[in-house]
Backbone as ProteinMPNN parsed JSONL, in Angstrom:
{"seq_chain_A": "MPAIQFDAKTETDDAESEASEAKTGAKDKKSDDDEADDTKKVVKTDAEWRKILTPMQLKVARKKGTEPAFGPAYAKFKKEGEGTYQCVCCGQTLFKSDTKFDSGTGWPSFYQAIDEKKIRRIDDTSDGMLRIEVECSRCDGHLGHVFSDGPRPTGERFCMNYASLKFVSKKDAEKGTKDKDAGGPKAKGSKPKESKD", "coords_chain_A": {"N_chain_A": [[15.451, 9.365, -28.097], [12.331, 9.04, -28.541], [9.84, 11.085, -28.386], [7.54, 11.548, -26.323], [3.911, 11.796, -26.781], [1.02, 13.404, -25.617], [-2.255, 12.744, -25.478], [-5.146, 14.997, -26.065], [-7.687, 15.171, -26.212], [-8.567, 12.553, -25.378], [-7.613, 13.071, -22.466], [-8.978, 15.301, -21.659], [-11.32, 13.712, -22.174], [-11.743, 12.248, -19.801], [-11.503, 13.733, -17.704], [-13.635, 15.231, -18.074], [-15.382, 12.216, -17.429], [-15.117, 11.629, -15.535], [-15.597, 13.867, -14.371], [-18.15, 14.04, -13.831], [-18.939, 11.243, -13.093], [-18.538, 11.821, -10.454], [-20.471, 13.19, -10.07], [-22.61, 11.793, -10.134], [-22.57, 9.814, -8.679], [-21.981, 7.174, -9.731], [-19.346, 5.962, -9.599], [-17.133, 3.331, -9.507], [-17.534, 1.442, -6.383], [-16.358, -0.083, -3.528], [-17.415, -3.069, -2.681], [-17.005, -4.61, -0.509], [-17.604, -3.93, 2.464], [-15.801, -3.658, 5.146], [-13.406, -3.519, 3.234], [-13.748, -0.875, 2.782], [-14.481, 0.277, 5.72], [-11.895, 0.889, 5.642], [-9.931, 3.291, 4.612], [-11.21, 4.768, 6.068], [-11.211, 7.409, 8.085], [-9.991, 7.118, 11.694], [-10.632, 8.924, 15.076], [-10.921, 9.525, 18.336], [-11.34, 10.419, 21.11], [-9.193, 10.956, 23.766], [-10.816, 10.202, 26.008], [-12.726, 8.479, 25.109], [-11.141, 6.486, 24.148], [-9.534, 5.073, 26.406], [-12.257, 3.765, 27.44], [-11.765, 1.928, 25.717], [-9.241, 0.45, 25.763], [-6.739, -1.319, 26.633], [-5.157, -0.073, 29.707], [-2.391, -0.559, 29.684], [-2.534, -1.107, 25.973], [-3.354, 1.126, 26.192], [-1.502, 2.991, 26.595], [1.29, 2.55, 25.523], [-0.166, 2.227, 22.402], [-1.251, 4.874, 22.324], [-0.024, 6.713, 23.606], [2.278, 6.923, 22.945], [4.239, 4.568, 24.048], [6.473, 1.452, 25.64], [6.057, -1.518, 25.598], [7.666, -3.862, 27.869], [9.96, -5.967, 26.843], [10.278, -8.998, 26.523], [8.35, -10.107, 27.658], [5.361, -12.08, 28.908], [3.35, -11.804, 26.928], [4.977, -11.89, 24.46], [5.893, -14.17, 24.845], [3.301, -15.277, 23.96], [2.916, -14.731, 21.112], [5.295, -15.682, 19.995], [4.137, -18.174, 19.783], [2.058, -17.919, 18.471], [-0.314, -18.953, 15.298], [-1.135, -19.772, 12.032], [-2.087, -16.402, 10.453], [-3.561, -13.222, 11.08], [-1.909, -9.908, 12.421], [-4.109, -7.33, 13.983], [-4.664, -3.996, 14.095], [-4.386, -2.872, 17.954], [-6.528, -0.388, 17.658], [-8.135, 0.119, 16.166], [-8.493, -1.475, 14.245], [-7.602, -2.089, 11.758], [-5.866, -4.04, 9.426], [-2.329, -4.919, 9.637], [0.05, -7.013, 9.412], [0.596, -10.309, 8.092], [1.328, -13.347, 9.796], [2.935, -14.958, 8.197], [4.432, -13.952, 7.418], [6.343, -12.768, 10.027], [9.237, -13.078, 12.205], [11.97, -14.388, 14.247], [13.611, -11.929, 15.569], [14.953, -12.235, 17.833], [15.516, -10.377, 19.938], [13.441, -9.552, 21.329], [10.45, -8.12, 20.929], [7.699, -8.746, 18.757], [8.423, -9.15, 15.522], [8.596, -8.183, 12.603], [8.712, -8.509, 8.757], [7.508, -7.149, 7.329], [5.251, -4.712, 6.504], [1.594, -4.947, 5.982], [0.169, -3.701, 3.952], [2.018, -0.896, 2.69], [0.269, 1.182, 2.671], [-1.241, 1.154, 4.81], [0.213, 1.766, 6.486], [2.53, 4.277, 8.891], [5.437, 6.374, 8.319], [7.152, 8.146, 10.244], [10.044, 10.013, 10.737], [11.707, 9.64, 14.092], [12.679, 11.316, 16.533], [12.687, 10.965, 20.058], [14.682, 9.48, 21.502], [16.848, 10.698, 21.794], [18.591, 10.006, 19.116], [18.118, 9.432, 16.035], [15.462, 7.291, 14.455], [12.825, 5.308, 12.773], [9.527, 5.458, 13.268], [6.963, 3.52, 13.642], [3.332, 4.092, 12.695], [-0.33, 3.308, 13.237], [-1.962, 4.049, 10.215], [-4.744, 4.418, 9.408], [-5.527, 5.359, 12.243], [-3.48, 6.582, 14.021], [-2.444, 4.923, 15.87], [0.288, 4.366, 17.744], [2.419, 1.604, 16.75], [5.653, 0.934, 16.805], [9.0, 0.349, 15.717], [10.954, 0.541, 12.79], [13.664, -1.26, 11.287], [16.573, -1.529, 9.611], [18.04, -4.093, 9.28], [17.094, -5.983, 8.452], [15.183, -9.382, 7.469], [15.759, -11.057, 4.563], [12.657, -10.732, 2.108], [13.017, -8.238, 2.006], [15.03, -6.824, 3.447], [14.662, -5.352, 6.296], [13.126, -4.886, 9.447], [10.024, -5.079, 11.469], [10.063, -3.693, 14.669], [7.477, -4.338, 16.47], [4.886, -3.349, 18.908], [3.823, -5.429, 21.115], [1.067, -5.426, 22.602], [0.024, -3.141, 20.929], [-1.229, -4.816, 19.308], [-3.383, -6.938, 17.651], [-4.097, -10.231, 17.302], [-5.347, -11.588, 14.892], [-6.249, -15.121, 14.04], [-6.369, -17.518, 11.25], [-8.765, -19.455, 11.26], [-10.271, -17.498, 12.926], [-10.547, -15.902, 11.777], [-12.106, -16.902, 8.952], [-14.052, -17.889, 10.129], [-15.086, -15.696, 10.931], [-16.246, -14.176, 8.652], [-17.841, -16.459, 7.559], [-19.752, -15.491, 9.81], [-20.543, -13.385, 9.018], [-21.625, -14.117, 6.098], [-23.744, -14.838, 6.823], [-25.698, -13.14, 7.918], [-24.622, -12.308, 10.517], [-23.033, -13.103, 13.985], [-24.982, -15.252, 16.032], [-26.361, -14.109, 19.444], [-26.093, -15.803, 22.157], [-27.854, -17.501, 23.286], [-29.909, -16.48, 22.264], [-33.287, -17.167, 20.714], [-34.536, -17.974, 17.23], [-36.79, -15.656, 15.822], [-40.204, -16.601, 15.771], [-42.671, -16.381, 12.924], [-45.592, -14.772, 12.925], [-48.575, -16.228, 12.076]], "CA_chain_A": [[14.601, 8.579, -27.477], [11.057, 9.68, -28.923], [9.034, 12.052, -27.764], [6.012, 10.909, -25.729], [2.637, 13.012, -27.209], [-0.401, 13.201, -24.469], [-3.474, 12.814, -26.566], [-4.822, 15.722, -25.579], [-8.575, 15.019, -26.4], [-8.235, 11.667, -23.974], [-7.44, 13.549, -21.204], [-10.208, 16.481, -21.589], [-12.847, 12.904, -22.666], [-11.305, 11.228, -18.807], [-12.183, 14.61, -16.971], [-15.313, 14.765, -18.377], [-15.913, 10.765, -17.346], [-14.395, 11.83, -13.852], [-16.423, 14.839, -13.424], [-19.156, 13.287, -14.213], [-19.655, 10.169, -12.59], [-18.424, 12.619, -9.343], [-21.917, 13.828, -9.839], [-23.763, 10.723, -10.524], [-22.411, 8.717, -7.805], [-21.533, 5.643, -10.48], [-18.283, 5.564, -9.748], [-17.247, 2.304, -9.121], [-17.284, 1.68, -4.895], [-15.977, -0.948, -2.718], [-18.266, -3.873, -2.337], [-16.433, -4.89, 0.87], [-17.673, -3.124, 3.542], [-14.618, -3.593, 5.937], [-12.423, -2.459, 3.016], [-14.665, 0.816, 2.263], [-14.086, 1.509, 6.369], [-10.157, 1.11, 5.967], [-10.478, 4.2, 3.799], [-12.2, 6.181, 6.995], [-9.652, 7.349, 9.648], [-10.397, 6.923, 13.174], [-10.613, 9.734, 15.727], [-11.076, 9.467, 19.368], [-11.119, 11.452, 22.611], [-8.74, 10.178, 24.919], [-11.581, 9.239, 26.924], [-13.027, 7.17, 24.483], [-9.713, 5.274, 24.162], [-9.799, 4.8, 27.967], [-12.69, 3.122, 28.086], [-11.786, 0.799, 24.971], [-7.959, 0.137, 25.363], [-6.587, -2.041, 28.526], [-3.958, 0.743, 30.523], [-1.129, -1.056, 28.334], [-2.737, -0.573, 24.893], [-3.835, 3.229, 25.788], [0.303, 3.728, 27.031], [1.732, 1.809, 24.323], [-0.611, 2.273, 21.319], [-1.809, 6.278, 22.193], [0.824, 7.591, 24.837], [3.875, 6.066, 21.863], [4.935, 3.496, 25.303], [7.201, 0.786, 25.105], [6.354, -2.494, 26.742], [8.73, -4.638, 28.045], [11.21, -7.197, 26.195], [10.33, -10.775, 26.759], [7.213, -10.473, 28.735], [4.176, -12.66, 28.632], [2.618, -10.767, 25.356], [5.992, -11.973, 23.16], [6.171, -15.664, 24.735], [2.092, -15.543, 23.214], [3.289, -14.032, 19.96], [6.112, -16.733, 19.178], [3.142, -19.589, 19.851], [0.546, -18.058, 17.227], [-0.321, -19.79, 13.477], [-1.214, -18.973, 10.828], [-2.977, -15.515, 10.683], [-2.741, -11.513, 10.599], [-2.708, -8.78, 12.931], [-4.199, -5.988, 13.107], [-3.907, -2.518, 15.216], [-5.864, -3.413, 18.71], [-7.501, 0.388, 18.836], [-9.099, 0.881, 15.492], [-8.936, -3.65, 13.431], [-6.883, -2.428, 10.299], [-5.376, -5.025, 9.622], [-1.101, -4.841, 9.447], [1.083, -7.79, 8.993], [0.511, -11.245, 8.123], [1.964, -13.995, 10.407], [4.454, -15.917, 7.298], [6.004, -12.594, 7.288], [7.258, -12.633, 11.895], [10.254, -14.182, 12.829], [12.364, -14.262, 15.891], [14.958, -10.913, 16.075], [16.063, -11.734, 19.186], [15.036, -8.875, 20.691], [11.946, -9.582, 23.013], [9.548, -8.229, 20.481], [7.41, -9.203, 17.566], [9.352, -8.675, 14.332], [7.696, -9.016, 11.257], [9.888, -8.218, 7.452], [7.047, -6.542, 5.666], [3.691, -5.179, 6.131], [0.886, -6.263, 4.844], [-0.06, -2.777, 2.453], [2.595, -0.359, 2.357], [-0.489, 2.324, 3.003], [-1.952, 0.979, 6.047], [1.226, 1.923, 8.212], [2.881, 5.408, 8.329], [6.916, 5.878, 8.591], [7.789, 8.941, 10.784], [11.055, 9.841, 11.79], [11.797, 10.268, 15.629], [14.059, 11.793, 18.08], [12.699, 11.57, 21.501], [15.42, 8.89, 22.809], [18.27, 11.302, 20.944], [18.803, 9.782, 17.941], [17.168, 9.174, 14.706], [14.784, 6.116, 14.556], [11.614, 5.625, 12.273], [8.647, 5.381, 13.995], [5.472, 3.141, 12.572], [2.131, 4.107, 12.962], [-1.351, 2.963, 11.669], [-2.611, 5.119, 9.069], [-6.118, 4.556, 9.75], [-5.739, 5.645, 13.849], [-2.166, 7.096, 14.474], [-1.884, 4.267, 17.111], [1.747, 3.674, 17.439], [2.797, -0.011, 16.684], [7.101, 0.155, 16.978], [9.77, 0.9, 15.628], [11.246, 0.012, 12.106], [14.847, -0.99, 11.249], [16.977, -1.887, 8.45], [18.556, -5.237, 9.672], [15.748, -7.145, 9.267], [15.54, -10.135, 6.693], [14.734, -10.851, 3.096], [13.326, -9.91, 0.87], [12.575, -7.04, 2.465], [16.033, -6.095, 4.987], [13.515, -4.268, 7.451], [12.73, -5.163, 11.031], [9.17, -3.812, 12.056], [9.789, -4.019, 15.463], [6.639, -3.655, 17.054], [5.001, -3.932, 20.365], [2.225, -6.676, 20.934], [0.384, -4.174, 23.327], [-0.39, -2.313, 20.123], [-1.369, -5.751, 17.68], [-4.443, -8.58, 17.871], [-3.948, -11.038, 16.336], [-6.098, -13.113, 14.463], [-5.823, -16.052, 13.242], [-6.836, -17.584, 9.873], [-9.404, -20.107, 11.609], [-10.947, -16.874, 13.316], [-11.214, -14.773, 10.409], [-12.832, -17.788, 7.959], [-15.84, -17.779, 10.554], [-16.1, -13.752, 10.383], [-16.712, -14.171, 7.318], [-19.373, -17.069, 7.408], [-21.076, -15.257, 10.152], [-21.152, -11.741, 7.83], [-22.001, -13.706, 5.066], [-25.138, -15.553, 7.298], [-26.169, -12.337, 8.847], [-24.092, -11.911, 11.996], [-23.153, -13.936, 14.808], [-25.736, -14.815, 16.677], [-26.133, -13.645, 20.121], [-26.146, -16.849, 23.137], [-29.229, -18.13, 24.138], [-31.767, -16.092, 21.586], [-33.84, -18.455, 19.414], [-35.326, -17.585, 16.206], [-37.657, -15.093, 16.188], [-41.079, -17.377, 14.721], [-43.635, -15.594, 12.229], [-46.904, -14.751, 13.407], [-49.235, -16.097, 10.805]], "C_chain_A": [[13.163, 9.472, -28.02], [10.673, 10.402, -27.714], [7.866, 11.255, -27.45], [5.36, 11.833, -25.952], [1.342, 12.524, -26.254], [-1.394, 13.578, -26.209], [-4.542, 14.016, -26.018], [-7.226, 15.826, -25.227], [-9.01, 13.884, -25.67], [-8.594, 12.425, -22.488], [-8.686, 14.671, -20.612], [-11.787, 15.123, -21.09], [-12.736, 12.147, -20.941], [-12.257, 12.484, -17.672], [-13.352, 15.016, -16.701], [-16.079, 13.73, -17.495], [-16.269, 10.941, -15.174], [-15.566, 13.03, -13.152], [-17.972, 14.867, -13.282], [-20.161, 11.689, -13.774], [-19.679, 10.506, -10.615], [-20.218, 12.679, -8.493], [-23.148, 13.202, -9.557], [-23.972, 9.176, -9.141], [-22.444, 7.379, -8.456], [-20.521, 5.78, -10.473], [-17.896, 4.124, -9.347], [-17.118, 2.517, -7.123], [-16.746, -0.105, -4.752], [-16.856, -1.764, -2.589], [-17.764, -4.334, -0.922], [-16.448, -4.355, 1.793], [-16.198, -2.625, 5.17], [-13.589, -3.073, 4.869], [-12.521, -0.631, 2.949], [-13.824, 1.275, 3.91], [-12.745, 1.598, 6.179], [-9.537, 2.467, 5.574], [-10.424, 5.741, 4.823], [-11.22, 6.789, 8.195], [-10.19, 7.873, 10.568], [-10.265, 7.539, 14.181], [-11.404, 9.807, 16.621], [-10.433, 10.907, 20.337], [-10.091, 10.953, 23.183], [-9.83, 9.212, 26.072], [-12.291, 8.218, 25.999], [-12.777, 6.188, 24.167], [-9.348, 4.758, 24.818], [-10.982, 3.918, 28.025], [-12.713, 1.93, 26.426], [-10.497, -0.385, 24.448], [-7.641, -0.477, 27.079], [-5.539, -0.185, 28.637], [-2.58, 0.315, 29.797], [-1.044, -0.585, 27.186], [-2.93, 1.165, 25.452], [-1.679, 3.775, 26.099], [0.815, 3.533, 26.033], [1.214, 2.533, 23.076], [-0.609, 4.412, 21.282], [-1.342, 7.404, 22.537], [2.493, 7.447, 23.981], [4.974, 5.344, 23.513], [5.314, 2.537, 24.572], [7.184, -0.403, 26.216], [7.434, -3.289, 26.954], [9.051, -5.854, 27.141], [11.018, -8.47, 26.773], [9.358, -11.095, 27.615], [6.593, -11.423, 27.771], [3.886, -12.6, 27.275], [3.204, -11.907, 24.24], [5.557, -13.82, 23.353], [4.433, -16.016, 23.518], [2.014, -15.225, 21.804], [4.275, -15.132, 19.299], [5.035, -18.301, 19.087], [2.149, -19.745, 18.829], [0.795, -18.516, 16.234], [-0.238, -18.94, 12.968], [-2.686, -17.964, 11.524], [-2.496, -14.235, 10.39], [-2.931, -10.974, 11.669], [-2.769, -7.524, 13.381], [-4.476, -5.1, 14.142], [-5.359, -2.829, 16.436], [-6.198, -1.908, 18.784], [-8.303, 0.52, 17.628], [-9.108, -1.299, 14.025], [-8.556, -3.006, 12.3], [-6.28, -3.613, 10.36], [-4.028, -4.591, 9.188], [-0.113, -5.182, 8.891], [0.107, -8.921, 8.976], [1.528, -12.669, 8.962], [3.365, -14.598, 9.348], [5.011, -14.354, 7.322], [6.474, -12.214, 8.602], [8.224, -13.539, 11.541], [10.869, -13.379, 13.587], [13.686, -13.617, 15.87], [15.575, -11.567, 17.038], [15.97, -10.849, 20.226], [14.05, -8.612, 21.541], [10.735, -8.975, 22.428], [9.207, -8.599, 19.715], [8.232, -8.23, 16.721], [8.501, -9.686, 13.111], [8.832, -7.616, 9.896], [9.335, -7.655, 6.668], [5.627, -6.436, 6.358], [2.535, -5.778, 5.092], [0.552, -5.217, 2.87], [0.907, -1.576, 3.519], [1.636, 0.899, 3.172], [-1.4, 2.267, 3.847], [-1.131, 1.126, 6.865], [2.337, 3.553, 7.709], [4.371, 5.587, 8.55], [6.816, 7.482, 8.944], [9.385, 9.126, 11.447], [11.17, 10.579, 13.427], [12.768, 10.237, 15.915], [14.034, 11.403, 19.018], [13.757, 10.631, 22.008], [16.889, 9.805, 22.197], [19.007, 10.63, 19.622], [17.94, 9.539, 17.161], [16.459, 7.251, 14.806], [13.488, 6.466, 13.612], [10.848, 4.65, 12.627], [7.744, 4.432, 13.173], [4.677, 3.008, 13.615], [0.855, 3.597, 12.436], [-1.459, 4.271, 10.805], [-3.599, 5.269, 9.0], [-5.936, 5.231, 11.42], [-4.837, 6.632, 14.363], [-1.626, 6.536, 15.547], [-0.154, 4.409, 16.365], [1.864, 2.526, 17.744], [4.565, -0.319, 17.346], [7.943, 1.568, 16.493], [9.72, -0.439, 13.923], [12.409, 0.188, 11.854], [15.24, -1.256, 10.078], [18.18, -3.132, 8.796], [17.647, -6.308, 9.604], [16.082, -8.601, 7.462], [15.211, -10.267, 6.103], [13.587, -11.544, 3.266], [13.349, -8.372, 1.127], [14.103, -6.002, 2.921], [15.491, -5.366, 6.094], [13.138, -5.344, 8.75], [11.541, -4.609, 11.188], [9.647, -4.608, 13.017], [8.915, -3.67, 16.372], [6.17, -4.291, 18.432], [3.623, -4.322, 20.401], [0.886, -5.832, 21.327], [-0.4, -3.741, 21.865], [-1.511, -3.316, 18.494], [-2.677, -6.33, 18.797], [-4.194, -9.012, 17.515], [-5.231, -11.71, 16.019], [-6.384, -14.115, 13.532], [-7.129, -17.263, 12.081], [-8.521, -18.634, 10.405], [-10.809, -18.945, 12.062], [-12.263, -16.281, 12.274], [-12.199, -15.356, 9.682], [-14.143, -17.44, 8.863], [-16.214, -16.289, 10.618], [-16.283, -14.059, 9.226], [-17.92, -15.03, 7.149], [-20.242, -16.555, 8.134], [-21.448, -14.342, 9.596], [-21.989, -12.165, 7.21], [-23.529, -14.476, 5.316], [-26.054, -14.427, 7.646], [-25.699, -11.946, 10.248], [-24.598, -13.052, 12.549], [-24.454, -14.05, 15.853], [-25.952, -14.96, 18.263], [-26.314, -15.133, 21.449], [-27.67, -16.859, 23.227], [-30.391, -17.701, 23.349], [-32.188, -17.229, 21.116], [-34.479, -17.489, 18.436], [-36.159, -16.441, 16.482], [-39.419, -16.065, 14.851], [-41.912, -16.251, 14.47], [-45.107, -15.899, 12.775], [-47.991, -14.587, 12.19], [-51.04, -16.648, 11.282]], "O_chain_A": [[13.146, 10.677, -27.768], [11.025, 10.354, -26.536], [7.327, 10.444, -28.203], [5.784, 12.913, -25.539], [0.846, 11.397, -26.262], [-1.285, 14.187, -27.274], [-4.816, 13.521, -24.925], [-7.828, 16.383, -24.309], [-10.089, 14.148, -25.141], [-9.553, 12.318, -21.723], [-9.13, 14.783, -19.469], [-12.723, 15.266, -20.303], [-13.697, 11.411, -20.718], [-13.295, 12.249, -17.054], [-13.977, 15.16, -15.651], [-17.116, 14.031, -16.904], [-17.018, 10.624, -14.25], [-16.121, 13.101, -12.056], [-18.715, 15.65, -12.689], [-21.297, 11.264, -13.981], [-20.336, 9.922, -9.753], [-20.792, 12.463, -7.426], [-24.206, 13.594, -9.064], [-24.756, 8.272, -8.851], [-22.906, 6.441, -7.806], [-20.178, 5.795, -11.656], [-18.767, 3.737, -8.567], [-16.688, 3.556, -6.623], [-16.767, -1.008, -5.588], [-17.74, -1.047, -2.119], [-18.722, -4.301, -0.15], [-15.349, -4.102, 2.287], [-15.949, -1.605, 5.813], [-12.813, -2.221, 5.303], [-11.76, 0.334, 3.028], [-12.931, 2.122, 3.92], [-12.303, 2.639, 6.667], [-8.562, 2.801, 6.248], [-10.021, 6.896, 4.683], [-10.655, 6.153, 9.085], [-10.82, 8.928, 10.496], [-9.524, 6.824, 14.856], [-12.57, 10.082, 16.337], [-9.603, 11.813, 20.266], [-10.258, 9.779, 22.853], [-9.711, 8.132, 26.651], [-12.319, 7.046, 26.373], [-13.466, 5.2, 23.912], [-8.686, 3.783, 24.461], [-10.756, 3.044, 28.862], [-13.704, 1.24, 26.19], [-10.445, -1.303, 23.629], [-8.103, -0.195, 28.184], [-5.388, 0.604, 27.704], [-1.81, 1.195, 29.41], [-0.107, 0.14, 26.852], [-2.523, 2.167, 24.863], [-1.001, 4.741, 25.747], [0.884, 4.556, 25.353], [1.944, 3.4, 22.597], [-0.077, 5.085, 20.4], [-1.675, 8.552, 22.244], [3.575, 7.828, 24.429], [6.118, 5.665, 23.833], [4.987, 2.356, 23.399], [7.843, -0.461, 27.254], [8.222, -3.363, 26.011], [8.154, -6.638, 26.828], [11.833, -8.87, 27.605], [9.362, -12.133, 28.276], [6.852, -11.663, 26.592], [4.278, -13.498, 26.529], [2.534, -12.584, 23.46], [5.108, -14.561, 22.478], [4.441, -16.778, 22.551], [0.937, -15.479, 21.264], [4.069, -15.459, 18.13], [5.286, -19.28, 18.384], [1.578, -20.735, 18.371], [1.979, -18.653, 15.926], [0.296, -17.834, 13.055], [-3.607, -18.203, 12.306], [-1.483, -13.961, 9.746], [-3.989, -11.262, 12.228], [-1.863, -6.695, 13.298], [-4.514, -5.626, 15.254], [-6.565, -2.957, 16.226], [-6.272, -1.608, 19.975], [-9.364, 1.096, 17.873], [-9.924, -1.79, 13.245], [-9.346, -3.365, 11.427], [-6.198, -4.199, 11.439], [-4.137, -3.784, 8.264], [0.613, -4.507, 8.162], [-0.97, -8.838, 9.566], [2.624, -12.82, 8.423], [4.537, -14.638, 9.724], [6.181, -13.992, 7.198], [7.145, -11.185, 8.531], [8.131, -14.514, 10.795], [10.675, -12.176, 13.762], [14.728, -14.246, 16.053], [16.801, -11.481, 17.108], [16.518, -10.878, 21.327], [13.872, -7.659, 22.299], [9.75, -9.111, 23.154], [10.133, -9.201, 19.171], [8.606, -7.081, 16.955], [8.104, -10.822, 12.851], [9.351, -6.514, 10.074], [9.799, -7.391, 5.559], [4.934, -7.387, 6.718], [2.481, -6.516, 4.108], [0.6, -5.508, 1.675], [0.671, -1.374, 4.71], [2.119, 1.506, 4.128], [-2.334, 3.069, 3.859], [-1.366, 0.761, 8.018], [2.746, 3.826, 6.581], [4.716, 4.606, 9.208], [6.418, 8.192, 8.021], [9.808, 8.512, 12.426], [10.815, 11.702, 13.785], [13.676, 9.43, 15.716], [15.158, 11.212, 19.483], [13.929, 10.866, 23.204], [17.977, 9.241, 22.311], [20.146, 11.003, 19.344], [16.804, 9.399, 17.614], [17.086, 6.266, 15.197], [13.059, 7.62, 13.578], [11.056, 3.442, 12.514], [7.795, 4.583, 11.952], [4.763, 2.437, 14.702], [0.81, 3.407, 11.221], [-0.904, 5.352, 10.999], [-3.885, 6.351, 8.487], [-6.964, 5.907, 11.458], [-5.279, 7.512, 15.102], [-0.717, 7.038, 16.208], [0.34, 4.496, 15.241], [1.522, 2.153, 18.866], [4.869, -1.278, 18.055], [7.852, 2.789, 16.622], [9.098, -1.487, 13.75], [12.828, 1.341, 11.959], [14.339, -1.277, 9.24], [19.32, -2.847, 8.43], [17.448, -7.241, 10.382], [17.021, -8.549, 6.667], [14.041, -9.887, 6.123], [13.323, -12.471, 4.031], [13.728, -7.516, 0.328], [14.204, -4.787, 2.754], [16.29, -4.728, 6.779], [12.931, -6.553, 8.643], [11.651, -3.387, 11.086], [9.799, -5.817, 12.843], [9.243, -2.79, 17.167], [6.663, -5.264, 19.001], [2.616, -3.799, 19.926], [-0.079, -5.62, 20.593], [-1.57, -4.116, 21.8], [-2.079, -2.946, 17.467], [-2.875, -6.242, 20.009], [-3.526, -8.394, 16.687], [-5.986, -12.271, 16.814], [-6.722, -13.916, 12.365], [-8.307, -17.577, 12.256], [-9.474, -18.346, 9.681], [-11.981, -19.188, 11.774], [-13.471, -16.196, 12.057], [-13.232, -14.7, 9.551], [-15.109, -16.826, 8.41], [-17.321, -15.791, 10.417], [-17.456, -14.328, 9.483], [-18.948, -14.544, 6.677], [-21.421, -16.704, 7.814], [-22.665, -14.187, 9.497], [-23.065, -11.57, 7.152], [-24.329, -14.701, 4.408], [-27.25, -14.717, 7.686], [-26.416, -11.301, 11.013], [-25.576, -13.756, 12.298], [-24.885, -13.045, 16.419], [-25.704, -16.122, 18.587], [-27.503, -15.343, 21.21], [-28.399, -15.868, 23.195], [-31.524, -18.166, 23.47], [-31.491, -18.244, 21.105], [-34.889, -16.378, 18.769], [-36.224, -16.24, 17.695], [-39.537, -16.051, 13.625], [-42.056, -15.322, 15.264], [-45.614, -17.0, 12.988], [-48.294, -13.579, 11.551], [-51.925, -16.668, 10.428]]}, "name": "protein", "num_of_chains": 1, "seq": "MPAIQFDAKTETDDAESEASEAKTGAKDKKSDDDEADDTKKVVKTDAEWRKILTPMQLKVARKKGTEPAFGPAYAKFKKEGEGTYQCVCCGQTLFKSDTKFDSGTGWPSFYQAIDEKKIRRIDDTSDGMLRIEVECSRCDGHLGHVFSDGPRPTGERFCMNYASLKFVSKKDAEKGTKDKDAGGPKAKGSKPKESKD"}
């Protein structure tokens, strides 16, 4: 097996270039505000979460509860069309609708997260057995658990609580992009300002 040689000059040049970019702020930045916000950790007090979440969302997403299986939310989940599922607490996009499936468990199930960096897997022994809890990586919101009995291609079943998710239809997402490009949505009943010339 041939030995791998590293060019010390290249490594030094790279380190100097990175240091220079850090000083000048010239390093490439994400152009999309939403993508840049994905890296910011969301931290709120319990009182702040109570102001923005329903009691069920608070119980599940912030207190690690579980919603009842086969509830009205699950029926809604089954009818939802094309789109994405975001964390109800911070809005981070977690799952695509084309990865959801009917697992027969009564909870929303997906076979893959949109990006492994957007979730965190944690050993959970709270019920006297080992399970893998899934949290939102941006706000630490409890989403549910992941099991190894899912369909192909991953073999995983992300068994999520609907109370921890917010569905955004493809149509609404496209509309939001158009609103953002046009300077944001207009308030109801507002009229454009007339110039005083």
